[in-house]
C-alpha positions as CSV (number, residue, x, y, z in Angstrom):
1,M,57.0,27.0,44.8
2,S,54.1,25.4,43.0
3,E,54.1,24.8,39.3
4,P,52.0,27.1,37.2
5,S,48.9,25.7,35.7
6,R,47.6,26.3,32.3
7,P,44.3,28.2,32.2
8,G,41.4,25.9,32.2
9,F,43.4,22.8,33.3
10,P,43.2,21.4,36.8
11,R,46.2,20.2,38.7
12,V,46.6,16.5,39.6
13,R,48.8,14.8,42.1
14,G,52.1,13.6,40.6
15,L,53.5,10.2,41.3
16,F,56.8,11.3,42.7
17,S,56.7,15.0,43.3
18,G,54.1,17.8,43.7
19,N,51.2,18.4,41.6
20,R,51.6,18.0,37.8
21,P,49.2,18.7,34.9
22,W,47.4,15.5,33.7
23,F,48.7,15.7,30.2
24,W,52.3,15.2,31.5
25,M,51.1,11.9,32.9
26,I,49.8,10.9,29.5
27,D,53.1,11.7,27.9
28,E,54.9,9.4,30.4
29,E,52.4,6.5,29.7
30,R,53.0,6.9,25.9
31,A,56.7,6.7,26.4
32,M,56.4,3.5,28.5
33,S,54.1,2.0,25.8
34,F,56.6,2.8,23.0
35,R,59.4,1.1,24.9
36,G,57.3,-2.1,25.3
37,V,56.4,-2.2,21.6
38,F,60.1,-1.6,20.6
39,I,61.3,-4.4,22.8
40,A,58.6,-6.8,21.4
41,V,59.6,-5.9,17.8
42,V,63.3,-6.5,18.5
43,L,62.6,-9.9,20.1
44,S,60.3,-10.9,17.3
45,A,62.9,-10.0,14.7
46,A,65.5,-11.9,16.6
47,L,63.3,-15.0,16.6
48,I,62.6,-14.7,12.9
49,V,66.3,-14.4,12.1
50,S,67.0,-17.4,14.3
51,A,64.3,-19.4,12.5
52,F,65.8,-18.5,9.1
53,I,69.3,-19.6,10.3
54,L,68.0,-22.9,11.6
55,Q,66.0,-23.5,8.4
56,S,69.0,-22.9,6.3
57,R,70.9,-25.7,8.1
58,R,68.1,-28.3,7.8
59,P,68.5,-31.1,5.3
60,R,67.2,-30.4,1.8
61,I,64.7,-33.2,2.0
62,E,63.1,-31.5,5.0
63,I,62.9,-28.1,3.3
64,N,61.2,-29.4,0.1
65,R,57.9,-30.0,1.8
66,Q,54.8,-31.1,-0.1
67,S,52.1,-28.6,-1.1
68,A,49.4,-27.4,1.2
69,T,46.9,-29.2,-1.0
70,L,48.7,-32.5,-0.6
71,V,49.0,-32.1,3.2
72,K,45.3,-31.4,3.4
73,A,44.5,-34.5,1.4
74,T,46.9,-36.9,3.1
75,G,47.4,-35.4,6.6
76,K,50.4,-36.8,8.5
77,C,51.0,-39.6,6.0
78,A,52.9,-37.5,3.5
79,E,54.9,-35.7,6.2
80,C,56.6,-38.9,7.2
81,H,56.6,-40.8,3.9
82,R,58.2,-37.9,2.1
83,H,61.3,-38.9,4.1
84,E,60.9,-42.7,4.2
85,T,59.4,-43.7,0.9
86,S,59.3,-40.5,-1.1
87,A,58.4,-42.2,-4.4
88,V,55.1,-43.3,-2.9
89,V,54.1,-39.7,-2.3
90,H,55.2,-38.7,-5.7
91,E,53.2,-41.5,-7.4
92,Y,50.2,-40.5,-5.3
93,E,50.5,-36.9,-6.4
94,M,50.2,-38.1,-10.0
95,S,47.1,-40.2,-9.4
96,R,43.5,-39.5,-10.1
97,H,42.9,-40.5,-6.5
98,S,44.8,-37.4,-5.4
99,A,43.0,-35.2,-7.9
100,V,39.6,-36.1,-6.5
101,G,40.6,-36.0,-2.9
102,V,40.9,-39.7,-2.0
103,N,43.3,-39.8,0.9
104,C,45.6,-42.5,2.3
105,L,43.3,-43.7,5.0
106,D,40.5,-44.1,2.5
107,C,42.4,-47.0,1.0
108,H,44.6,-48.2,4.0
109,Q,42.0,-48.4,6.7
110,P,41.1,-52.0,7.6
111,S,38.2,-53.6,5.7
112,K,36.1,-56.4,7.1
113,G,38.2,-59.5,7.8
114,Q,41.5,-57.7,7.6
115,E,44.1,-57.6,10.4
116,P,44.5,-54.1,11.8
117,M,47.8,-52.6,13.0
118,D,48.8,-49.4,14.7
119,H,51.0,-47.2,12.6
120,K,52.2,-44.0,14.3
121,G,48.8,-43.3,15.8
122,F,46.7,-44.4,12.9
123,T,45.0,-47.8,12.6
124,I,45.6,-49.3,9.1
125,T,45.3,-52.7,7.6
126,R,48.4,-54.9,7.6
127,K,47.9,-56.0,4.0
128,L,45.8,-54.4,1.3
129,S,43.7,-56.5,-1.0
130,A,40.8,-56.2,-3.5
131,A,38.6,-55.5,-0.4
132,N,40.1,-52.1,-0.2
133,C,39.2,-51.3,-3.8
134,L,35.7,-52.8,-4.1
135,G,34.1,-50.3,-1.8
136,C,34.4,-47.7,-4.6
137,H,34.7,-50.1,-7.5
138,P,32.2,-52.9,-6.8
139,D,31.2,-53.6,-10.5
140,Q,34.8,-53.9,-11.6
141,Y,35.5,-56.4,-8.9
142,Q,32.4,-58.5,-9.7
143,Q,33.4,-58.6,-13.3
144,Y,37.0,-59.6,-12.5
145,L,35.7,-62.5,-10.3
146,Q,34.1,-64.0,-13.3
147,S,37.3,-63.9,-15.3
148,R,40.2,-66.4,-15.5
149,H,42.4,-63.7,-13.9
150,A,40.6,-64.5,-10.6
151,A,40.5,-67.9,-8.9
152,P,41.5,-70.0,-12.0
153,A,44.8,-68.1,-12.2
154,W,46.0,-69.1,-8.7
155,A,44.5,-72.6,-8.9
156,A,46.5,-73.3,-12.1
157,V,49.6,-73.4,-10.0
158,T,48.5,-74.4,-6.5
159,G,45.2,-76.2,-7.1
160,K,42.1,-75.7,-4.9
161,Q,43.8,-75.9,-1.5
162,D,43.8,-72.2,-0.7
163,F,40.2,-71.5,-1.6
164,S,37.0,-71.8,0.5
165,A,34.2,-74.2,-0.6
166,E,32.1,-71.1,-1.5
167,Q,34.9,-69.7,-3.7
168,I,35.4,-73.0,-5.5
169,A,31.6,-73.4,-6.1
170,F,31.4,-69.9,-7.6
171,A,34.3,-70.3,-9.9
172,E,33.3,-73.8,-11.1
173,K,30.0,-72.6,-12.3
174,I,31.8,-70.3,-14.7
175,H,35.1,-72.2,-15.4
176,K,34.4,-75.9,-14.9
177,G,37.5,-77.8,-13.7
178,A,39.7,-74.7,-13.5
179,V,39.7,-74.4,-9.7
180,D,38.5,-77.7,-8.3
181,R,41.8,-79.4,-9.3
182,P,45.2,-80.5,-7.9
183,A,48.3,-78.3,-8.1
184,H,50.2,-78.3,-11.3
185,D,52.5,-81.4,-11.7
186,L,55.6,-79.3,-12.3
187,T,55.3,-77.6,-8.9
188,K,56.4,-80.8,-7.2
189,I,59.3,-81.3,-9.6
190,E,60.7,-77.8,-9.7
191,G,60.2,-77.0,-6.0
192,M,58.9,-74.0,-4.1
193,A,61.9,-71.8,-4.9
194,A,60.8,-71.8,-8.6
195,V,57.1,-71.6,-7.7
196,N,57.5,-68.6,-5.4
197,K,59.7,-66.5,-7.6
198,G,58.4,-67.8,-10.9
199,C,54.9,-69.1,-11.3
200,R,53.2,-67.2,-8.4
201,Q,54.6,-63.8,-9.5
202,C,52.1,-63.8,-12.3
203,H,49.4,-66.1,-11.0
204,D,49.2,-64.0,-7.8
205,V,46.6,-62.0,-9.7
206,G,44.1,-64.6,-8.5
207,R,45.4,-65.3,-5.0
208,P,42.7,-65.7,-2.3
209,N,43.0,-63.2,0.5
210,V,42.4,-63.8,4.2
211,D,39.5,-61.3,4.2
212,G,37.6,-63.5,1.8
213,T,38.3,-61.5,-1.4
214,I,40.4,-62.7,-4.3
215,G,43.2,-61.0,-6.1
216,A,44.9,-57.6,-6.1
217,C,43.9,-54.7,-8.4
218,T,47.5,-53.4,-8.2
219,A,48.7,-56.2,-10.5
220,C,47.5,-54.1,-13.4
221,H,46.9,-50.6,-12.0
222,A,50.0,-50.4,-9.6
223,R,50.1,-49.1,-6.0
224,H,49.6,-45.4,-5.3
225,V,49.6,-44.2,-8.9
226,S,46.4,-46.3,-9.5
227,S,46.6,-45.6,-13.2
228,V,44.2,-46.5,-15.9
229,A,46.8,-45.4,-18.4
230,L,49.2,-48.0,-17.0
231,A,46.6,-50.7,-17.4
232,R,46.1,-49.8,-21.1
233,L,49.8,-50.2,-22.0
234,P,50.6,-53.5,-23.7
235,E,53.7,-53.8,-21.5
236,T,51.6,-54.0,-18.4
237,C,49.8,-57.1,-19.7
238,G,53.2,-58.3,-21.0
239,Q,54.6,-58.6,-17.5
240,C,52.9,-62.0,-17.6
241,H,51.7,-62.5,-21.1
242,M,55.1,-63.0,-22.7
243,G,57.6,-65.7,-23.3
244,Q,57.5,-69.1,-25.0
245,D,54.3,-70.4,-23.5
246,H,52.1,-67.3,-24.0
247,A,53.9,-64.8,-26.3
248,Q,51.1,-62.3,-26.6
249,L,53.4,-59.3,-26.0
250,E,55.9,-60.3,-28.6
251,I,53.1,-61.1,-31.1
252,Y,51.4,-57.8,-30.4
253,H,54.6,-55.8,-31.2
254,E,55.1,-57.7,-34.4
255,S,51.5,-57.1,-35.5
256,K,50.3,-54.1,-37.4
257,H,48.5,-53.0,-34.2
258,G,51.8,-52.9,-32.3
259,V,53.7,-51.1,-35.0
260,L,51.0,-48.4,-35.2
261,F,50.8,-48.0,-31.4
262,N,54.5,-47.5,-31.1
263,A,54.4,-44.9,-33.9
264,Q,51.4,-43.0,-32.5
265,R,51.8,-43.5,-28.7
266,A,52.7,-39.8,-28.1
267,T,49.5,-38.6,-29.6
268,M,47.2,-40.8,-27.6
269,N,45.2,-39.9,-24.4
270,L,45.6,-43.0,-22.3
271,D,44.4,-41.3,-19.1
272,V,40.8,-40.7,-20.2
273,K,38.1,-42.2,-18.0
274,P,36.8,-45.6,-19.3
275,D,33.2,-44.3,-19.9
276,K,34.6,-41.4,-21.9
277,L,37.1,-43.3,-24.1
278,T,36.7,-42.7,-27.8
279,A,38.6,-43.8,-30.9
280,S,40.2,-40.3,-31.1
281,D,41.8,-40.9,-27.7
282,M,43.1,-44.3,-28.8
283,P,42.9,-44.8,-32.6
284,V,45.1,-47.9,-32.3
285,P,44.1,-50.8,-30.0
286,T,46.1,-52.3,-27.2
287,C,45.3,-55.5,-25.2
288,A,42.9,-53.5,-23.0
289,T,41.0,-52.0,-26.0
290,C,40.1,-55.4,-27.4
291,H,39.6,-57.3,-24.2
292,M,38.2,-54.8,-21.8
293,S,37.4,-51.3,-23.1
294,G,34.2,-49.8,-24.4
295,L,34.4,-47.0,-26.9
296,E,32.3,-43.9,-27.8
297,G,30.8,-43.5,-24.4
298,G,31.2,-47.0,-23.1
299,V,28.9,-48.9,-25.4
300,I,29.4,-50.3,-28.9
301,D,26.4,-52.4,-29.9
302,N,25.9,-53.3,-26.3
303,V,29.6,-53.9,-25.6
304,K,30.5,-52.2,-22.4
305,T,33.7,-51.8,-20.5
306,T,34.5,-54.9,-18.5
307,H,37.1,-56.4,-16.1
308,N,36.2,-59.9,-17.2
309,T,38.9,-60.6,-19.7
310,S,37.2,-63.8,-20.8
311,E,34.1,-62.1,-21.9
312,R,35.1,-61.5,-25.5
313,L,37.0,-64.8,-26.1
314,S,35.6,-67.7,-28.1
315,Y,38.1,-70.5,-27.7
316,Y,40.3,-71.9,-24.9
317,L,43.5,-71.1,-26.8
318,F,45.7,-71.9,-23.8
319,A,44.6,-75.5,-23.8
320,A,46.5,-78.4,-25.5
321,V,43.4,-79.0,-27.6
322,S,41.3,-75.9,-27.9
323,D,37.6,-76.2,-27.7
324,R,34.9,-73.5,-28.0
325,R,34.1,-71.7,-24.8
326,P,30.5,-71.8,-23.5
327,N,30.1,-68.2,-24.5
328,Y,31.5,-68.8,-28.0
329,E,28.8,-66.9,-29.8
330,S,28.5,-63.8,-27.5
331,G,32.3,-63.7,-27.1
332,Q,33.0,-63.6,-30.8
333,R,30.1,-61.1,-31.3
334,N,31.5,-58.8,-28.6
335,M,35.0,-58.9,-30.0
336,K,33.9,-58.3,-33.5
337,A,32.0,-55.2,-32.4
338,I,35.4,-53.8,-31.3
339,C,37.0,-54.7,-34.6
340,L,34.3,-52.8,-36.5
341,K,35.7,-49.5,-35.2
342,C,38.6,-50.0,-37.7
343,H,37.7,-52.8,-40.1
344,T,34.8,-53.7,-42.4
345,N,32.7,-56.8,-41.7
346,P,34.0,-58.9,-44.6
347,R,37.6,-58.4,-43.5
348,I,36.6,-59.3,-39.9
349,L,34.8,-62.5,-41.0
350,Q,37.8,-63.5,-43.2
351,F,40.2,-62.9,-40.3
352,Y,38.1,-65.1,-37.9
353,S,37.7,-67.8,-40.5
354,E,41.5,-68.1,-41.1
355,A,42.2,-68.0,-37.3
356,E,39.7,-70.8,-36.6
357,S,41.3,-72.9,-39.4
358,V,44.6,-72.6,-37.4
359,V,42.9,-73.8,-34.3
360,R,41.4,-76.9,-36.1
361,S,44.8,-77.6,-37.7
362,T,46.9,-77.4,-34.5
363,N,44.2,-79.4,-32.7
364,K,44.7,-82.2,-35.2
365,I,48.5,-82.3,-34.8
366,V,48.3,-82.1,-31.1
367,N,45.8,-84.9,-31.0
368,E,48.1,-87.1,-33.1
369,A,50.9,-86.5,-30.6
370,K,48.6,-87.1,-27.6
371,D,47.4,-90.4,-29.1
372,I,51.0,-91.6,-29.4
373,V,51.7,-90.8,-25.7
374,D,48.4,-92.2,-24.5
375,K,49.1,-95.5,-26.3
376,L,52.5,-95.8,-24.7
377,R,51.0,-95.3,-21.3
378,K,48.2,-97.8,-22.0
379,D,50.8,-100.4,-23.1
380,K,52.7,-99.7,-19.8
381,L,55.7,-98.3,-21.7
382,L,55.3,-95.1,-19.7
383,T,54.6,-94.7,-16.0
384,E,51.6,-93.0,-14.6
385,Q,53.9,-90.5,-12.9
386,P,53.9,-87.2,-14.9
387,F,57.1,-85.6,-16.1
388,D,59.4,-88.5,-15.2
389,E,60.4,-89.4,-18.8
390,P,61.9,-87.3,-21.6
391,I,59.1,-88.0,-24.1
392,E,56.6,-86.4,-21.7
393,Y,58.5,-83.1,-21.8
394,L,58.7,-83.3,-25.6
395,Y,54.9,-83.6,-25.8
396,F,54.4,-80.8,-23.3
397,D,56.7,-78.5,-25.3
398,L,54.9,-79.4,-28.5
399,W,51.5,-78.1,-27.4
400,H,52.5,-75.7,-24.6
401,Y,55.0,-73.7,-26.6
402,G,54.4,-74.3,-30.4
403,G,50.7,-75.1,-30.3
404,R,49.8,-72.1,-28.1
405,T,52.0,-69.7,-30.1
406,A,50.5,-70.7,-33.4
407,K,47.0,-70.1,-32.2
408,H,47.8,-66.8,-30.4
409,G,49.6,-65.6,-33.5
410,A,46.6,-66.4,-35.7
411,Y,44.3,-64.4,-33.5
412,M,46.6,-61.5,-33.0
413,G,48.2,-60.9,-36.4
414,G,51.6,-62.3,-35.8
415,A,52.6,-64.3,-39.0
416,D,56.1,-65.3,-37.8
417,F,54.6,-66.7,-34.6
418,V,52.1,-68.7,-36.5
419,Q,54.8,-70.2,-38.8
420,W,58.3,-70.5,-37.4
421,R,57.6,-70.2,-33.7
422,G,54.4,-72.1,-34.0
423,Y,53.8,-74.7,-36.7
424,Y,57.5,-75.4,-37.3
425,E,58.0,-76.2,-33.6
426,I,54.9,-78.4,-33.6
427,V,55.8,-80.6,-36.6
428,S,59.5,-80.8,-35.7
429,K,58.7,-82.0,-32.2
430,L,56.1,-84.4,-33.5
431,A,58.8,-86.0,-35.6
432,Q,61.0,-86.3,-32.6
433,L,58.2,-87.7,-30.5
434,K,57.4,-90.4,-33.1
435,K,61.1,-91.4,-33.1
436,S,61.2,-91.5,-29.3
437,A,58.0,-93.6,-29.2
438,A,59.5,-96.0,-31.7
439,D,62.7,-96.3,-29.7
440,L,60.7,-97.1,-26.5
441,R,58.8,-99.8,-28.2
442,K,61.9,-101.2,-29.8
443,D,63.7,-101.2,-26.4
444,A,60.7,-102.9,-24.8
445,K,60.9,-106.0,-26.9
446,P,64.1,-107.4,-25.5
447,A,62.8,-106.7,-22.0
448,A,59.6,-108.5,-22.8
449,A,61.5,-111.5,-24.2
450,K,63.7,-111.6,-21.1
451,T,60.6,-111.6,-18.9
452,A,59.0,-114.4,-20.9
453,S,62.1,-116.5,-20.5
454,G,61.8,-116.4,-16.7
455,H,64.1,-113.5,-15.8
456,Q,61.6,-111.1,-14.5
457,N,61.8,-108.7,-11.6
458,P,60.2,-109.5,-8.2
459,G,57.4,-107.2,-9.1
460,G,56.6,-109.3,-12.1
461,E,56.8,-106.4,-14.5
462,V,59.6,-104.6,-16.4
463,H,59.1,-101.0,-17.3
464,A,60.2,-100.0,-20.8
465,T,62.2,-97.0,-19.7
466,S,63.8,-99.1,-16.9
467,A,64.9,-101.7,-19.4
468,A,66.3,-99.0,-21.7
469,R,68.3,-97.6,-18.8
């Protein structure tokens, strides 16, 4: 018996039996579609639950992933280094480089002359140098090259051997005799263990690189954080400028500048861009303020920001006998322009006059000591070999410790360093040096008399210190 049809609806051939109305077929298709959707939803839910279970069992360091912004900026680098060297990623996150979108490869890709290496699918340089910074900071690098932080710093320890002829010629035009010179005499005596873990750790700021550049910007700005605020802290300079032979950090903290900085540090904005720095950001100076910074938009009476730390200096204070620098007039004028942000001109002139009197006075004492040593050597009471006799160390300590400290103290406002750690050390060692010289001459007389009587060495000469021994 055939199924009745609804008025106005035609019959259609069913799939399994007889003829059925077409709308029944539609109902069956809807049922099949619903079953498919239901199964898909169940499977999806199961996958999601499984993913949550797996995620809950992962190590915490894998769960705390970096932000989407950081991943976008650094790509795959942060994904790995969040595990391996997490502090590197954290420091980068704090940097201005991160804020402006500079990514890892912008700095780590090989520059001209650098050795490339494959690093997990990326080509990076094996060793970073100033070459990786000067692409964005060419002016700062050129200014640095003219400073004593560049080639003269490294040559002060190792001499000229690591520099190219072109680098030596460039440096000698600015700092005569500072690079075209032998290694320091103490390097041979103390040995490479002391040189590598001592001297070079600071003088590395001027090391020549295989790519033809000199130095590393990270000495002052640090890797990954690349901080201008760090470079403005006195402790950053004090990593090297401290201790007996150059006590600038200790002098600064004793000075009124240092006391005020420590009191007001929390209120200062050390992160401000160099060309925007004002006295309201840093009302108290640090090393960088006086030697490198510009204020009020970068210019004070034509004094601009600079990475040439020699630009505002007027004397070679580090030398045994301090002479005026070739840029004496401009150096003093530029430094005084910085002083004028806090001090009146009469006070500045008085300060410089008193500081220069210390230079002249210490020069006189050091010259007296030098004359004693030179005469001993001329009379062949000392050998030509440096640092092989006690009196030579005494003379070195006199000017290298006491003399330098007195001069630095005078120019940086450290009264105790001028007097007790400066002048007192100079005059007390001068007294010891005079006594030692007198003893050498006294001991030399019997040796000379013995030689005159025919009891001389095969070489025909008796050295005073040998006779004394």
